[in-house]
N, C-alpha and C positions, 0 to 999 in steps of 0.2 A: 399754334397746333400742339406744341410741346406742353404748354400750360393746360390746354383743354384735355389732352391725353392724361396728364397727371391728375386732373380733377376727376375724370371718369374712373381712373384707377382707385382713387381714394374713396369713391362711393361704392366700390364693390362690396356686396354683403358677404359676411362670413357664413359658412355652412351652418344651418340651424340644427342644434342638437336638443331634442326634447328632454325635459326633466322626467326621470323615471321614478324618483323618490320624492314625495311631497315634502315641502319645507316643514320645519318644526312649527307646530301650532296650526298647521293646515292639513293634518292627517299623517304627517311623517313621524309623530312622536308616539310610538306604541310602547306602553309600559305595562308590566305585569300588575294585575290587581292584587292588593294585599288586604290586611285586616282593617286598615283605615277605610279603604274603598268599600268593603263589605258593610262596615258600620254606617257609612254615609248612605248606602243603598237601603239598608234596613231601617235606619232611624230618621233619615231626612228625605230621601227621594221617594220611597214608597208611600209613607204616610202623608207627606207634605208637598210632594211633587217639586222638590227643591234640589237643584244640582249644586254641589259644593266643589269649588275649585281651590286647591291648596298647593298643587304642584306648580312650579315656576315656569310660566310660559311667556315669551316675549309679547308685549303689547297688551297684557292683561291690566297693567297698572300704569300710572303716569310716570313717564321718564323724561329727563333724568331727575329723580327725586331721592335717590339713595335709599329706597325702601328695601328692608330686609325680608327675605322669604320666610314663611312660617316654619318653625321647628316641628317636624313630623310628630314628635312625642307630645306636642301640645294640642294637636288637632282634635283628637277624640275627647280629651278633657274639656276643651273649650266648647265643643258641640254638646256634650252632656250638660254643661252649665246652662247653655242656651235652652236646651230642651226642658230642663228642670225648673229654671228660675224665670225665664222669659216666656217660653211657649206654654208650659203646663198651666199657669194661672189663666191664660186666655181660654184654654181647652175646658178647664173647670168652670169658668164663668159662662161660657157659651154652650157647654154641654157636649161638645165633640171637637174633633180636629177640623171640621168642615170650614169654619171661619178662617183659620190660619192657612189651610190648604188653598183656599180661594185667593187670599189677599197677600200672603207672603210672597216676596219677589222670587221668581223661579231660579234665580242664580244668586248664590252666596259665595263671594270671593274672600279669601283670608290672606292677610298680610302680617308678617312678623312684627314690623315696627310701624310707627306712625309716619305720615307724610308731612314734612316740615316746609312751610312756606317761607319766602324771602323776608316777610315782615316779622318772623318769629312765631307765628301761629302754627298750630299743628292740627292736621285732620285725624280724627279717630274713627270716622265712618262716613260712608256716602250712600245715598239712595238715588238710583237713576230711573226716573220716570215710572216707578212702580214695577220694574222688571228685574232690576239687579240691586244687590246690596253688597257693600264692601266693608269688611270689619278689620280694622288695623290692630296692632299691638297684641297679637295672639301669643307672641313669645313671652309676654309678661303675665300671662294668666296664672292665677293662684287662687285657691279657695280657702287658704288658711286665714284664721281670724286676724292674725297680725297684718295681713295684706288686704283687709276688708275694703280699704279705700280704693285700691286698684280693682278689686272685684266689683265694687259698686260702679266704678267708672265704666267698666265693660258693659254692665247691665244698663247703665244710663245711655250708653251709645246705642245699644240694641233697641231700647224703647224709643230713643230719639229718631232713629232711622225708620222704624216701623211707623212712627207717628207721621213721617213724611209720606209713606205709602198710603196711609189712611186718608190724609187730606188731599192727596193727589187723585184719589178716587171720588171722595165727597168733600168739597171745600168747606172749611169752617166758616161761621158767620162773619160777614164783612165788618160788622161792628167791632170785632176783636181788634182790627187794625187801627181803630180810633182811640183806644184806651190810653195808649202811650205815644208820646212824641220823642224825638231824639234818636231815632234809629240811625246808625252810623257804620260805615265800613271800618272805622278805627276802634271798634269795640275792644280790641286787645289792649288798648291803652287805659282801659277802665278795669278796676278790680271788681271781683264778684260782690264784695260788700258795698261798694259805691253803686254798682248796678242795681242792687236791691233797694237802695234808698231812692233810686230813680224809677222803681216800679218794674224792674226786670229780674227774674229769678236767677239768672246768671249773666255774666258779661256778654257771652255769645248770643244770648237772647236779644241783645240790643242790635244785632246786625241787620235783621229783617223781620217783618211780622211772621213769616213762615217759620223762621228759626225760633222766634219768641214762643210761638204756639207749641212746637214740639219740645222745646226745652221745659215748658210747663208740664207737659205730659210726662217726660222722662224724669224730671225732678220729683214728681209726686209718686211715680211707680218704682223708682230705684231706691235702694236702701231699705231700712226697716226699723221697727221699734225693738228695744231690748238687745241691741247689738253690743259688741265689745267696747269697753271704755276707750275713748281716743281713736275709735275706728273710723266710722263714716258719719256724716251729718245727715239726719233725716230732714224731710221737708219742713216740719214745724220749727226745727232748730234754725234752718236757713232764714225763716221769716223774722227771727229775732233781730236780724241785722238791718231790718227795714227802717228802724227808728221809732218803733212803738205801733200799737194797734190803731192809732188815730192818724198815723203819718200818711202822706200821699203815696209813698212807695208801697206800704202795706196794703192800703185800700185798692191800689191798682192791681197788685198781684192777686188779691182775693177776688177781684172782679174778673180777672182772666181765668182763675180757677173755676169760677161758676160757669163760665162759657165752655170750658173744656168738659166739665161734668155734663152739662146740657147737651153738648155736641155728641158725646159718646152715647147718650141715651137716645137722642133723636135720630142720629145718623146710623148707629150700629146696634141699637137696642141693648147696650151694655151698661150695667150699673158700675160707674167708674169707681166709686168708693169701695164697692165690694171687690172689684178687680184689684184695686190698690191693696186691700187687706190680704188678698191671696198672694200678691207679688211680695209683700213685706214678709209674710210667713215663709214663703219659699226661699227668700234671700237669706234670712237669719238661719233657717234650718239647714241650708246647704253649706254654710261655713263650717270649717273643721277646727 
């Protein structure tokens, strides 16, 4: 009887007290709108229907990964770079903002640093099912010519992630997956130069056919001709590491290039080479 009474006592419920203030991230985080929020509304949300998240909220990113939040002073400059160097060429080529408004993911999340994996690799961006895009390393943004390699990497990441959005809507030809063999999860143990000799434009392209496809897109669209000496490598310069124009690596990459160009024309009615010319011009002209 004593044991039973003790058990019943231990099961007594405490008085329920309802939460009157929502937790942070679920409606309890009310912050004043500032000039950054106005810029996002005017430049991203209204024309492209894209919500940009840069304020630090629990659960927005993978934890525990030691990811640094974005520096507020870098947010508008980064977004201006995307608008001028990544978005504007598509608008010019398609004739309006309609294409990007339809296919850009509706959420763009910004992180200050990269996400580092246990194997030493680092994430620079992610695209989630065509609905969200995450762009890392915002705190390293610079449009100075001396930092052109960093700026090119940012644009490369943006084109890479948007490439995922496109093929998630319309799949690229299955034949693309048969051009190369040797896809591996250990791509980070291969240098970019070695990967090009094997028919992959970057070592990360060796991870999966999907990554291979979008790395081709981003490698051709990022960077540009006539850039500063010692700055960034343009696509044609990367091909010189394949081992010659008759090498197996060179021929494989050129075959992939042809499929990418045909895909953009057939799936999206976009002249890829004309788009690339506009991307290159925008890239070089934006550097200071």
